[in-house]
C-alpha positions, 0 to 999 in steps of 0.5 A: 500500500502507498503511505497515508496521502493527502490528495489523489486524483479520482482518475489516477490509475496507478494509485487506484490499481494499487488499492485494487491490488489489496482486494480479492474480488471474485474473478467470475463476475464484476461485482457492482452491488457493493452497497449491501456489504463492502468487501474488506481489504486483504489486510483486514481479512488477514487480521480477522483470521489472526484475531479469530485464532487468538480468541479460539486459542485463549477461549474464555481467558481472552473474553474475561481478561483481555477483551474489555481492554481490546474493546475499549481500544477499538472504541477509542479508534472509532471516536477519533474517526467519527469525532465524538467521545468513546462513551457516546458510541456503542458497537453493534452488529448492524445499523438495523440493530442500532436503529431498533435499539434507539427507536424501540427504546425511545420514550414515545407516548401513545399518539406521539408522531414520527416523521419519516420518508417512504424512501427510508430503509425497509427495516426502518419502515418495519420498525415504524410500523411496529411502533405504531402497532405496539405503542400507538405511535403515529407514522407520518410519511413524506414523499421526496422527489427523485431529483429535488430542485433544492435542499430548501424544497426537501426541508419544506417537504419534511416541515409540512409534515410536522404536527404538535405531536411530532416527537421524532424525525427519522432521516436517511443520509444516503437513500439506499434505493437511489443514492440520493444524498439528503441534506440531513444537517439542514433538516436536523437544524429545522427539526431541533429548532422545533424541539423535535429529536432527529435520528439519522440513518447513516448506514451508507454515508459513513466513510463514503462521504467525507464528514464527522458525526457532529456535522450532521447535527443530530443526537442520534446516529446509526451506521454500518461499519461493514459497508464503506468503513470496510470492517468485517460483516456483522459490525455496526455503530450507534451514536447517542449524545451523552446527555440523551443516553439516559432517555433511551430504555434498553432494548435488551434486558440490563440492570448492570449499567447506570442509566447514562452508560451507553453500554446498557443498550448493548447487553446481547450476550457473548459476541464474536470479538474478532470482527470487532477487533478488525475494525481498527485494521479497517480504519487504518486501511481507510486512512491510507486512502483518505475519506475525501479521496474515496468519496471523489473516486466513488463519485467519479465511477458513478458519474462515468457510467451514468453519463454514458447512458444518460441520453440513451433512448429507453434508459431511465436514471433514478439518481439525481442529475446533480453530481453533488446529490449522489456518490457511489450509489446509482439506479436505473431502469430500461423501458419495456424490460422489468428491473428483475429481468435487467439484473438477470440479463446483466449477470447471465449475459455480461457477468455483471452483478447488480440488485433490484430495489423497490421505490413505491410502485417502481422497481429499479436496478441499483449499481454500487461500485467500490474503490476496487472497481476499475473504470473498465468495469463501469464501462462494461456496465454502460455498454451492457445497458446500451445493448439491452436498451437498443436491442429489439424487444 
């Protein structure tokens, strides 16, 4: 790997080829569905194996004697990366677990309202529905245009949904269906000015976009570490501002921690230490790339394939046209061909793996490159889309 760097061009082939050499993607297909689980780099995978051997060899001695110190070390590394204090962070198994902890532990009263968007993550919608059924919370959905004209228009859409009973606004930073980047800081400022708590789903934005958690302006943030941070599968993060921890009731039974101790929210029994320890290695590898460089590269790859198909008859892009409003994730459809058939044919005929997502009544094909993705890979996708769109049906 090159040493830690400050700035590198998004199209610097030598640098990004060196990065790609640190990954081991399958040679059998082009993986353009990296939004679900971000492949760990080879040094992270090697560290995971070492840590698992260490845990297995020492068994309960490791868990009882050495694990608390190692866990504290990882939390300090995450605190340095996110810009918040270690005692405001809880390592979880996923953003979904984090979201369940904070939403189901939130002190809702019957009739309280939660504002959310139809484009939010499917599991988030399930949690909102569960709160409505079990605790009498009133769900208030909003619809956000696929290609909003301005941040102000998005803020106005959420603001129009607020009522005197609104307690929480749930916001998605990067929409997993289309890749749209939401102006969460502006939304959070609007909501908090009205005394409304904001919970931000940063599952896709942490380490894909260059920011620190305090810049989001929310006291509750959930994230994944196994997407863009590059940590092993089964690692997530929950941030709660110190002064708000006592307000959240444990989702899992716990009587051993103080009300203001975030660890009260993570009592899930014994968990595998090795993936958590490898978070440090993932952060170290990420630092050798740099968040700003990673973001620029991902934007460049996404724009490369989208610009190549944008004006092809029959191709419909569902990702904002403004390059500032998306990063890696993008979505498209082809008129006259079901999204599921497009994804199947991309794989069967062109060995390109994508995924189908649903947005209301619309099915779309989501494309997500990674830092190991080559320009050639997204060019192959664009050529395949053109071929599908222009072939006789």
